[in-house]
Biopython code that builds the backbone (N, CA, C, O; Angstrom):
import numpy as np
from Bio.PDB.StructureBuilder import StructureBuilder

atoms = [
    (1, "UNK", "N", (0.869, -1.118, -0.078)),
    (1, "UNK", "CA", (-0.076, -0.109, -0.375)),
    (1, "UNK", "C", (1.056, 1.263, 0.247)),
    (1, "UNK", "O", (0.755, 2.419, -0.048)),
    (2, "UNK", "N", (2.165, 1.021, 0.990)),
    (2, "UNK", "CA", (2.757, 2.436, 1.004)),
    (2, "UNK", "C", (3.503, 2.642, -0.437)),
    (2, "UNK", "O", (3.551, 3.774, -0.919)),
    (3, "UNK", "N", (3.978, 1.729, -0.989)),
    (3, "UNK", "CA", (4.655, 1.710, -2.128)),
    (3, "UNK", "C", (3.829, 2.468, -3.193)),
    (3, "UNK", "O", (3.995, 3.610, -3.621)),
    (4, "UNK", "N", (2.938, 1.583, -3.497)),
    (4, "UNK", "CA", (1.747, 2.633, -4.480)),
    (4, "UNK", "C", (1.714, 3.578, -4.374)),
    (4, "UNK", "O", (1.788, 4.236, -5.411)),
    (5, "UNK", "N", (1.578, 4.329, -3.026)),
    (5, "UNK", "CA", (0.939, 5.820, -2.876)),
    (5, "UNK", "C", (2.445, 6.579, -3.354)),
    (5, "UNK", "O", (2.452, 7.566, -4.090)),
    (6, "UNK", "N", (3.756, 5.918, -2.784)),
    (6, "UNK", "CA", (4.749, 6.753, -2.822)),
    (6, "UNK", "C", (5.239, 6.732, -4.207)),
    (6, "UNK", "O", (6.156, 7.518, -4.448)),
    (7, "UNK", "N", (4.686, 5.770, -5.456)),
    (7, "UNK", "CA", (5.246, 5.464, -6.819)),
    (7, "UNK", "C", (4.007, 6.423, -7.627)),
    (7, "UNK", "O", (4.226, 6.996, -8.694)),
    (8, "UNK", "N", (2.872, 6.464, -7.003)),
    (8, "UNK", "CA", (1.540, 7.730, -7.345)),
    (8, "UNK", "C", (2.198, 8.894, -7.447)),
    (8, "UNK", "O", (2.369, 9.439, -8.537)),
    (9, "UNK", "N", (2.728, 9.493, -6.068)),
    (9, "UNK", "CA", (2.905, 10.417, -5.555)),
    (9, "UNK", "C", (4.083, 10.815, -6.510)),
    (9, "UNK", "O", (4.134, 11.874, -7.135)),
    (10, "UNK", "N", (5.056, 9.782, -6.535)),
    (10, "UNK", "CA", (6.311, 10.257, -7.285)),
    (10, "UNK", "C", (6.199, 10.494, -9.303)),
    (10, "UNK", "O", (7.002, 11.071, -10.036)),
    (11, "UNK", "N", (5.197, 9.953, -9.581)),
    (11, "UNK", "CA", (4.955, 10.186, -10.792)),
    (11, "UNK", "C", (4.219, 11.261, -10.909)),
    (11, "UNK", "O", (4.349, 11.741, -12.035)),
    (12, "UNK", "N", (3.431, 11.907, -10.171)),
    (12, "UNK", "CA", (2.641, 13.149, -9.844)),
    (12, "UNK", "C", (3.810, 14.348, -10.126)),
    (12, "UNK", "O", (3.835, 15.297, -10.909)),
    (13, "UNK", "N", (4.728, 13.864, -9.151)),
    (13, "UNK", "CA", (5.268, 15.557, -9.085)),
    (13, "UNK", "C", (6.417, 15.115, -10.429)),
    (13, "UNK", "O", (6.934, 16.005, -11.104)),
    (14, "UNK", "N", (6.658, 13.891, -10.636)),
    (14, "UNK", "CA", (8.031, 13.869, -11.992)),
    (14, "UNK", "C", (7.087, 15.260, -12.766)),
    (14, "UNK", "O", (7.614, 16.319, -13.105)),
    (15, "UNK", "N", (5.659, 14.940, -12.918)),
    (15, "UNK", "CA", (4.905, 15.899, -13.901)),
    (15, "UNK", "C", (4.528, 16.765, -14.072)),
    (15, "UNK", "O", (4.157, 17.169, -15.174)),
    (16, "UNK", "N", (4.464, 17.752, -12.355)),
    (16, "UNK", "CA", (4.571, 19.027, -12.052)),
    (16, "UNK", "C", (5.691, 19.667, -12.066)),
    (16, "UNK", "O", (5.734, 20.855, -11.746)),
    (17, "UNK", "N", (6.621, 19.077, -12.385)),
    (17, "UNK", "CA", (8.159, 19.480, -12.511)),
    (17, "UNK", "C", (8.186, 19.603, -13.785)),
    (17, "UNK", "O", (8.503, 20.721, -14.193)),
    (18, "UNK", "N", (7.894, 18.606, -14.746)),
    (18, "UNK", "CA", (8.170, 18.918, -16.267)),
    (18, "UNK", "C", (7.234, 19.982, -16.659)),
    (18, "UNK", "O", (7.687, 20.930, -17.301)),
    (19, "UNK", "N", (6.121, 19.950, -16.388)),
    (19, "UNK", "CA", (5.247, 21.571, -16.528)),
    (19, "UNK", "C", (6.078, 22.732, -16.442)),
    (19, "UNK", "O", (6.388, 23.595, -17.263)),
    (20, "UNK", "N", (6.438, 22.477, -14.901)),
    (20, "UNK", "CA", (7.267, 23.934, -13.991)),
    (20, "UNK", "C", (8.034, 24.227, -14.771)),
    (20, "UNK", "O", (8.035, 25.392, -15.168)),
    (21, "UNK", "N", (9.127, 23.133, -15.367)),
    (21, "UNK", "CA", (10.616, 23.643, -16.530)),
    (21, "UNK", "C", (9.995, 23.711, -17.901)),
    (21, "UNK", "O", (10.891, 23.641, -18.742)),
    (22, "UNK", "N", (8.606, 23.840, -18.537)),
    (22, "UNK", "CA", (8.499, 23.945, -19.467)),
    (22, "UNK", "C", (8.119, 25.313, -20.067)),
    (22, "UNK", "O", (8.339, 25.911, -21.121)),
    (23, "UNK", "N", (7.217, 25.614, -18.526)),
    (23, "UNK", "CA", (7.032, 26.692, -18.597)),
    (23, "UNK", "C", (7.617, 27.839, -18.158)),
    (23, "UNK", "O", (7.047, 28.907, -18.382)),
    (24, "UNK", "N", (8.947, 27.805, -17.409)),
    (24, "UNK", "CA", (10.028, 28.678, -16.833)),
    (24, "UNK", "C", (11.156, 28.770, -18.208)),
    (24, "UNK", "O", (12.035, 29.626, -18.302)),
    (25, "UNK", "N", (10.883, 27.652, -19.240)),
    (25, "UNK", "CA", (11.898, 27.586, -20.402)),
    (25, "UNK", "C", (11.110, 29.677, -21.211)),
    (25, "UNK", "O", (11.708, 30.730, -21.433)),
    (26, "UNK", "N", (9.676, 29.285, -21.353)),
    (26, "UNK", "CA", (9.445, 29.989, -21.922)),
    (26, "UNK", "C", (9.527, 31.789, -21.464)),
    (26, "UNK", "O", (9.212, 32.747, -22.170)),
    (27, "UNK", "N", (10.042, 31.789, -20.100)),
    (27, "UNK", "CA", (10.520, 33.319, -19.438)),
    (27, "UNK", "C", (12.133, 33.516, -19.884)),
    (27, "UNK", "O", (12.972, 32.628, -20.030)),
    (28, "UNK", "N", (12.295, 35.012, -20.058)),
    (28, "UNK", "CA", (13.891, 35.390, -20.232)),
    (28, "UNK", "C", (13.725, 36.426, -19.551)),
    (28, "UNK", "O", (12.531, 36.685, -19.400)),
    (29, "UNK", "N", (14.553, 37.269, -18.980)),
    (29, "UNK", "CA", (14.626, 38.055, -18.148)),
    (29, "UNK", "C", (15.085, 39.299, -19.070)),
    (29, "UNK", "O", (16.266, 39.327, -19.417)),
    (30, "UNK", "N", (14.460, 40.039, -19.369)),
    (30, "UNK", "CA", (15.150, 41.600, -19.980)),
    (30, "UNK", "C", (15.198, 41.136, -21.732)),
    (30, "UNK", "O", (15.435, 41.904, -22.664)),
    (31, "UNK", "N", (14.921, 39.768, -21.812)),
    (31, "UNK", "CA", (14.870, 39.970, -23.224)),
    (31, "UNK", "C", (13.352, 39.202, -23.739)),
    (31, "UNK", "O", (12.893, 38.266, -23.085)),
    (32, "UNK", "N", (12.814, 39.611, -24.704)),
    (32, "UNK", "CA", (11.364, 39.837, -25.255)),
    (32, "UNK", "C", (11.509, 37.973, -26.242)),
    (32, "UNK", "O", (12.231, 37.926, -27.238)),
    (33, "UNK", "N", (10.734, 36.647, -25.757)),
    (33, "UNK", "CA", (10.972, 35.585, -26.447)),
    (33, "UNK", "C", (10.190, 35.278, -27.389)),
    (33, "UNK", "O", (9.333, 36.161, -27.363)),
    (34, "UNK", "N", (9.899, 34.415, -28.386)),
    (34, "UNK", "CA", (9.126, 33.679, -29.167)),
    (34, "UNK", "C", (8.309, 32.977, -28.867)),
    (34, "UNK", "O", (7.138, 33.095, -29.229)),
    (35, "UNK", "N", (8.753, 32.091, -28.136)),
    (35, "UNK", "CA", (8.188, 31.513, -26.911)),
    (35, "UNK", "C", (7.127, 31.594, -26.220)),
    (35, "UNK", "O", (6.583, 30.613, -25.713)),
    (36, "UNK", "N", (6.764, 32.637, -26.134)),
    (36, "UNK", "CA", (5.811, 33.570, -25.168)),
    (36, "UNK", "C", (4.453, 33.103, -26.117)),
    (36, "UNK", "O", (3.265, 32.942, -25.838)),
    (37, "UNK", "N", (4.831, 33.040, -26.717)),
    (37, "UNK", "CA", (3.504, 33.277, -27.880)),
    (37, "UNK", "C", (3.042, 31.528, -28.215)),
    (37, "UNK", "O", (2.183, 31.365, -29.081)),
    (38, "UNK", "N", (3.346, 30.878, -27.852)),
    (38, "UNK", "CA", (3.840, 29.348, -28.359)),
    (38, "UNK", "C", (1.898, 29.069, -27.987)),
    (38, "UNK", "O", (1.134, 28.762, -28.901)),
    (39, "UNK", "N", (1.503, 29.219, -26.794)),
    (39, "UNK", "CA", (0.477, 28.697, -26.403)),
    (39, "UNK", "C", (-0.605, 29.708, -26.721)),
    (39, "UNK", "O", (-1.753, 29.444, -26.362)),
    (40, "UNK", "N", (-0.336, 30.910, -27.399)),
    (40, "UNK", "CA", (-1.621, 31.490, -27.845)),
    (40, "UNK", "C", (-2.459, 30.885, -29.156)),
    (40, "UNK", "O", (-1.740, 30.594, -30.112)),
    (41, "UNK", "N", (-3.793, 30.676, -29.306)),
    (41, "UNK", "CA", (-4.567, 30.245, -30.438)),
    (41, "UNK", "C", (-5.445, 31.466, -31.425)),
    (41, "UNK", "O", (-6.120, 32.464, -31.169)),
    (42, "UNK", "N", (-5.126, 30.950, -32.318)),
    (42, "UNK", "CA", (-6.685, 31.935, -32.996)),
    (42, "UNK", "C", (-7.480, 31.411, -33.939)),
    (42, "UNK", "O", (-6.997, 30.557, -34.683)),
    (43, "UNK", "N", (-8.820, 31.806, -34.092)),
    (43, "UNK", "CA", (-9.108, 31.216, -35.416)),
    (43, "UNK", "C", (-9.433, 32.154, -36.404)),
    (43, "UNK", "O", (-10.000, 33.244, -36.326)),
    (44, "UNK", "N", (-8.919, 31.463, -37.448)),
    (44, "UNK", "CA", (-8.999, 31.645, -38.658)),
    (44, "UNK", "C", (-9.187, 30.963, -39.886)),
    (44, "UNK", "O", (-8.361, 30.096, -40.174)),
    (45, "UNK", "N", (-10.395, 31.264, -40.885)),
    (45, "UNK", "CA", (-11.016, 30.009, -41.746)),
    (45, "UNK", "C", (-11.964, 28.923, -41.055)),
    (45, "UNK", "O", (-12.347, 27.820, -41.443)),
    (46, "UNK", "N", (-12.192, 29.634, -39.907)),
    (46, "UNK", "CA", (-13.081, 29.030, -38.797)),
    (46, "UNK", "C", (-12.995, 27.770, -38.187)),
    (46, "UNK", "O", (-13.852, 27.021, -37.717)),
    (47, "UNK", "N", (-10.902, 27.647, -38.373)),
    (47, "UNK", "CA", (-10.959, 26.785, -36.972)),
    (47, "UNK", "C", (-9.508, 27.031, -35.971)),
    (47, "UNK", "O", (-8.823, 28.051, -36.049)),
    (48, "UNK", "N", (-9.386, 26.547, -35.579)),
    (48, "UNK", "CA", (-8.774, 27.252, -34.103)),
    (48, "UNK", "C", (-7.575, 26.457, -34.471)),
    (48, "UNK", "O", (-7.698, 25.293, -34.851)),
    (49, "UNK", "N", (-5.969, 27.270, -34.335)),
    (49, "UNK", "CA", (-5.170, 26.766, -34.571)),
    (49, "UNK", "C", (-4.009, 27.727, -33.912)),
    (49, "UNK", "O", (-4.431, 28.794, -33.466)),
    (50, "UNK", "N", (-2.680, 27.495, -33.804)),
    (50, "UNK", "CA", (-1.907, 27.930, -33.016)),
    (50, "UNK", "C", (-1.378, 29.395, -34.375)),
    (50, "UNK", "O", (-1.515, 29.431, -35.598)),
    (51, "UNK", "N", (-0.790, 30.368, -33.411)),
    (51, "UNK", "CA", (-0.517, 31.789, -34.109)),
    (51, "UNK", "C", (0.695, 31.472, -34.827)),
    (51, "UNK", "O", (1.051, 32.460, -35.469)),
    (52, "UNK", "N", (1.510, 30.434, -34.983)),
    (52, "UNK", "CA", (2.897, 29.963, -34.820)),
    (52, "UNK", "C", (2.594, 29.397, -36.993)),
    (52, "UNK", "O", (3.470, 29.325, -37.855)),
    (53, "UNK", "N", (0.967, 29.109, -37.159)),
    (53, "UNK", "CA", (0.673, 28.328, -38.399)),
    (53, "UNK", "C", (0.073, 29.387, -39.406)),
    (53, "UNK", "O", (-0.093, 29.135, -40.599)),
    (54, "UNK", "N", (-0.332, 30.972, -38.630)),
    (54, "UNK", "CA", (-0.943, 31.206, -39.327)),
    (54, "UNK", "C", (-0.331, 32.876, -39.592)),
    (54, "UNK", "O", (-1.044, 33.825, -39.920)),
    (55, "UNK", "N", (1.203, 32.927, -39.346)),
    (55, "UNK", "CA", (2.065, 34.438, -38.834)),
    (55, "UNK", "C", (2.956, 34.149, -38.704)),
    (55, "UNK", "O", (3.079, 33.063, -38.137)),
    (56, "UNK", "N", (4.377, 34.980, -39.173)),
    (56, "UNK", "CA", (5.425, 34.843, -38.869)),
    (56, "UNK", "C", (5.776, 35.489, -37.263)),
    (56, "UNK", "O", (5.061, 36.387, -36.818)),
    (57, "UNK", "N", (6.689, 35.056, -36.631)),
    (57, "UNK", "CA", (6.607, 35.323, -35.119)),
    (57, "UNK", "C", (8.211, 35.925, -35.316)),
    (57, "UNK", "O", (8.988, 35.277, -36.017)),
    (58, "UNK", "N", (8.597, 37.023, -34.750)),
    (58, "UNK", "CA", (10.218, 37.627, -34.424)),
    (58, "UNK", "C", (10.217, 38.329, -33.122)),
    (58, "UNK", "O", (9.279, 38.814, -32.490)),
    (59, "UNK", "N", (11.569, 38.268, -32.847)),
    (59, "UNK", "CA", (11.596, 39.440, -31.709)),
    (59, "UNK", "C", (13.169, 39.945, -31.983)),
    (59, "UNK", "O", (14.179, 39.256, -31.841)),
    (60, "UNK", "N", (13.116, 40.956, -32.296)),
    (60, "UNK", "CA", (14.040, 42.123, -33.563)),
    (60, "UNK", "C", (14.513, 42.538, -32.822)),
    (60, "UNK", "O", (15.708, 42.576, -33.117)),
    (61, "UNK", "N", (14.290, 43.055, -31.641)),
    (61, "UNK", "CA", (14.597, 43.837, -30.329)),
    (61, "UNK", "C", (14.624, 43.077, -29.242)),
    (61, "UNK", "O", (14.055, 41.985, -29.271)),
    (62, "UNK", "N", (15.433, 43.615, -27.841)),
    (62, "UNK", "CA", (15.414, 42.649, -26.421)),
    (62, "UNK", "C", (13.754, 43.142, -26.094)),
    (62, "UNK", "O", (13.018, 42.158, -26.023)),
    (63, "UNK", "N", (13.130, 44.296, -25.911)),
    (63, "UNK", "CA", (11.746, 44.117, -25.710)),
    (63, "UNK", "C", (10.518, 44.258, -26.649)),
    (63, "UNK", "O", (9.506, 44.799, -26.201)),
    (64, "UNK", "N", (10.561, 43.650, -28.349)),
    (64, "UNK", "CA", (9.606, 43.678, -28.761)),
    (64, "UNK", "C", (9.272, 42.093, -29.309)),
    (64, "UNK", "O", (10.181, 41.266, -29.374)),
    (65, "UNK", "N", (8.256, 41.854, -29.588)),
    (65, "UNK", "CA", (7.803, 40.602, -30.335)),
    (65, "UNK", "C", (6.887, 41.314, -31.347)),
    (65, "UNK", "O", (6.179, 42.300, -31.144)),
    (66, "UNK", "N", (7.099, 40.395, -32.816)),
    (66, "UNK", "CA", (6.462, 40.913, -34.222)),
    (66, "UNK", "C", (5.656, 40.042, -34.554)),
    (66, "UNK", "O", (6.134, 38.934, -34.309)),
    (67, "UNK", "N", (4.236, 39.965, -35.184)),
    (67, "UNK", "CA", (3.545, 39.199, -35.622)),
    (67, "UNK", "C", (2.958, 39.392, -36.884)),
    (67, "UNK", "O", (1.840, 39.899, -36.968)),
    (68, "UNK", "N", (3.565, 39.056, -37.829)),
    (68, "UNK", "CA", (3.236, 39.567, -38.902)),
    (68, "UNK", "C", (2.222, 38.059, -39.999)),
    (68, "UNK", "O", (2.651, 37.069, -40.592)),
    (69, "UNK", "N", (0.895, 38.582, -39.815)),
    (69, "UNK", "CA", (0.196, 37.569, -41.211)),
    (69, "UNK", "C", (0.679, 37.090, -42.046)),
    (69, "UNK", "O", (1.580, 37.715, -42.606)),
    (70, "UNK", "N", (0.374, 35.981, -42.447)),
    (70, "UNK", "CA", (1.116, 35.351, -44.111)),
    (70, "UNK", "C", (-0.526, 36.134, -45.087)),
    (70, "UNK", "O", (-0.502, 36.605, -46.225)),
    (71, "UNK", "N", (-1.482, 36.051, -44.368)),
    (71, "UNK", "CA", (-2.389, 36.372, -45.237)),
    (71, "UNK", "C", (-3.656, 37.488, -44.970)),
    (71, "UNK", "O", (-4.646, 37.207, -44.294)),
    (72, "UNK", "N", (-3.482, 38.503, -45.479)),
    (72, "UNK", "CA", (-4.225, 39.827, -45.146)),
    (72, "UNK", "C", (-5.959, 39.661, -44.631)),
    (72, "UNK", "O", (-6.747, 40.324, -43.956)),
    (73, "UNK", "N", (-5.979, 38.375, -45.394)),
    (73, "UNK", "CA", (-8.215, 38.318, -45.090)),
    (73, "UNK", "C", (-8.011, 37.421, -43.819)),
    (73, "UNK", "O", (-9.046, 37.023, -43.284)),
    (74, "UNK", "N", (-6.784, 37.042, -43.252)),
    (74, "UNK", "CA", (-7.256, 36.434, -42.093)),
    (74, "UNK", "C", (-6.913, 37.635, -40.715)),
    (74, "UNK", "O", (-5.918, 38.037, -40.111)),
    (75, "UNK", "N", (-8.018, 37.812, -40.699)),
    (75, "UNK", "CA", (-8.108, 39.076, -40.130)),
    (75, "UNK", "C", (-8.141, 38.915, -38.353)),
    (75, "UNK", "O", (-8.298, 39.943, -37.695)),
    (76, "UNK", "N", (-7.959, 37.373, -37.541)),
    (76, "UNK", "CA", (-7.839, 37.166, -36.684)),
    (76, "UNK", "C", (-6.537, 37.401, -35.710)),
    (76, "UNK", "O", (-6.706, 37.604, -34.507)),
    (77, "UNK", "N", (-5.271, 37.364, -36.279)),
    (77, "UNK", "CA", (-4.096, 37.967, -35.866)),
    (77, "UNK", "C", (-4.378, 39.584, -35.895)),
    (77, "UNK", "O", (-3.374, 40.192, -35.524)),
    (78, "UNK", "N", (-5.263, 40.276, -36.171)),
    (78, "UNK", "CA", (-5.371, 41.687, -36.042)),
    (78, "UNK", "C", (-5.804, 42.485, -34.779)),
    (78, "UNK", "O", (-5.719, 43.691, -34.551)),
    (79, "UNK", "N", (-6.220, 41.618, -34.137)),
    (79, "UNK", "CA", (-6.916, 42.314, -33.001)),
    (79, "UNK", "C", (-6.758, 40.748, -31.998)),
    (79, "UNK", "O", (-6.716, 39.595, -32.428)),
    (80, "UNK", "N", (-6.687, 41.297, -30.360)),
    (80, "UNK", "CA", (-6.208, 40.923, -29.245)),
    (80, "UNK", "C", (-7.158, 39.333, -28.725)),
    (80, "UNK", "O", (-8.115, 39.590, -27.994)),
    (81, "UNK", "N", (-6.984, 38.034, -28.999)),
    (81, "UNK", "CA", (-7.611, 37.316, -28.739)),
    (81, "UNK", "C", (-7.659, 37.279, -27.302)),
    (81, "UNK", "O", (-6.725, 37.272, -26.500)),
    (82, "UNK", "N", (-9.398, 37.247, -27.033)),
    (82, "UNK", "CA", (-9.999, 37.229, -25.534)),
    (82, "UNK", "C", (-9.570, 36.475, -25.095)),
    (82, "UNK", "O", (-8.912, 36.681, -24.075)),
    (83, "UNK", "N", (-9.685, 35.385, -25.540)),
    (83, "UNK", "CA", (-9.734, 33.804, -25.023)),
    (83, "UNK", "C", (-8.226, 33.055, -24.165)),
    (83, "UNK", "O", (-8.127, 32.036, -23.481)),
    (84, "UNK", "N", (-7.225, 34.074, -24.574)),
    (84, "UNK", "CA", (-6.323, 33.826, -24.481)),
    (84, "UNK", "C", (-5.746, 34.256, -23.046)),
    (84, "UNK", "O", (-6.111, 35.418, -22.870)),
    (85, "UNK", "N", (-5.075, 33.853, -22.058)),
    (85, "UNK", "CA", (-4.391, 34.681, -20.283)),
    (85, "UNK", "C", (-3.343, 35.341, -20.673)),
    (85, "UNK", "O", (-2.904, 35.998, -19.729)),
    (86, "UNK", "N", (-2.538, 35.517, -21.933)),
    (86, "UNK", "CA", (-1.864, 35.674, -21.935)),
    (86, "UNK", "C", (-1.865, 36.330, -22.864)),
    (86, "UNK", "O", (-2.365, 35.826, -23.870)),
    (87, "UNK", "N", (-1.205, 38.025, -22.980)),
    (87, "UNK", "CA", (-1.103, 38.669, -24.383)),
    (87, "UNK", "C", (-0.101, 39.935, -24.818)),
    (87, "UNK", "O", (-0.443, 41.062, -24.460)),
    (88, "UNK", "N", (0.869, 39.803, -25.422)),
    (88, "UNK", "CA", (2.254, 40.770, -25.051)),
    (88, "UNK", "C", (1.899, 42.012, -25.806)),
    (88, "UNK", "O", (2.659, 42.980, -25.795)),
]
sb = StructureBuilder()
sb.init_structure("model")
sb.init_model(0)
sb.init_chain("A")
sb.init_seg("    ")
for serial, (resi, resn, name, xyz) in enumerate(atoms, 1):
    if name == "N":
        sb.init_residue(resn, " ", resi, " ")
    sb.init_atom(name, np.array(xyz, "f"), 0.0, 1.0, " ", f" {name:<3s}", serial, name[0])
structure = sb.get_structure()
């Protein structure tokens, strides 16, 4: 019984540590990173897709992120998505 609880707890803690490492890899002090936009999804042509699939993402300066949509008819990238918790 103890071993089962210990194994389950260890497995869950490992998952938490992996998620934390993934989240912290997006953060860079003093420099904008395109990785900050990885979780952003936009609706374009009736489907929801990652923003990287409908636009070019770049960080030309340390405090600047640029998003350039490939298709000007896809207006989803021209406004702030309200369903996303992070917007830079």
